[in-house]
N, C-alpha and C positions, 0 to 999 in steps of 0.2 A: 490390429486392434487400435483404436484411435481410444486413448485414456483422456478420461474429465474426473479429476478429483480434486477436490477445493477441502482442506481440514482447517477448523476454527477450534483453538483453544486458550479458554482463557477469558471469553470473550459472554456475556450475558445471553442467555440463550434465544433470548425475543428479537435480540439484534441480529441475528446468524441468518435468518433466511432473508435480512433487506442486503446484508454484507455478501451472500452469494449471488445475490439476485444482478449487485454492483459488479462482480469480479464477472461474471457472466456476461456483461453486458459489454464490459471491456474488450474482453478474449475473446469474443465473438464478432466484434465491430476491427478489432485489430487480427482478424482473419488468424486465431491461431486455435486450431482445431485440437490439438493434444496437449494436457496441461497436467500437473500434479503437484499445487501450491500449498503449504502450509502457512497458516496467519496464528501467529501468538503474540496473546499480552502479555507484557514483560513492565517490570519495574524501571523507572528513570536512571537508578543507580545499576542496572544492568545492561541497560541499551548503552548507557555512556560505558560500560566497561568494553562492551561489544565494539563501541566506538573507537578506544583507543586500542584495541587489540589488533582488529582488522582494516580500521581506516587511517588511525593513527592521527586520530581527530580524539582531544580529550574535551569533548562536551556531549549533553542530550538532545537526541533529535527525535522527530516524529516519529520516524519509522526507520527502519535499516532492511536494505533486501539483498538475499543471496541467490545466484543463479547457481544451480547444482549442475542441471545437466541443458544444456543451450537446445541441442536436438530433443531433446525428450519438453522442453521448457518446464523443467521442475525449478523451484525454488523453497527457499526458507524466507518469511516476511514477518518482522517483530514489530510490533508497536507497543509503542511508550503506552501505558496505563494513564498519567496524569495529563499528557498534553493535550491530547484531543477536548477535554471537559475545559482545560484554558485556551484551546484556539476556538472552539465553538464560540464561547464567549466574546472575543476579543473580534473574530470577523462577523459575527451574527447569525450564527448557524445553531442547527441544533444539534445534539451531542452524537443523534445518528448521522447524521448528513457531515459530520465533521470525521467521521470513524469512515462512512464509506470514501469520503473525499482521499483519506488516508487509503485507503484499499487502493483507488485509483490510481493515486502516488505512484505506490508499492509496486504494481503491475507493471507502471511504464519504467521504472527504475529496474526490472527483471529483462524488461526486452532492449535496455541499454540507453534508455534517456537518461540524462543526468541535469542534476542542477546546481554545476560548480561554478558556472562562469554563467555573465548575464546573459549572452546569447542563447546557450544551452536551456540557460533555466528560461527564457520567455518562451522559448519553441514546445518544452515540455509542459508550462503550464498555461499553454495556448488550447494545447491537447487536453489537457486534463479538466481544464475549466469546460471545455467543450461535452465532455462525457458527462460533469456532472450536471449541465443544464438540461442534457438530454433525459438524464435522470430525475430531477427535480424540481423543474420548472414548470 
């Protein structure tokens, strides 16, 4: 039996249906038929601690994604509670759109996409921008 589970913790309940729609669109587009992904909103200080502990990077990031089981496409995604508001203002999106952009971004991270080099970042951002435009244009 294929498992399709998305869990959202710490997000405004009004935002969850749009986040779910976004995640399901990306997963379907990427032909991922079975998944179990938790999305949790955490403080900037907690995301910084996680980055320091698991990535050896001492800074705040928008998201941090952990693939728990590749075969089951099981993962834990943590999204900063303050960064989406700042980014929405900076990039001219609504807060809801920015959260969904980070949902797309974080799922791509679970798939193995990275944004650590200019070449990989270009590839990853082209894909996430394409998904975003499909959903919000």
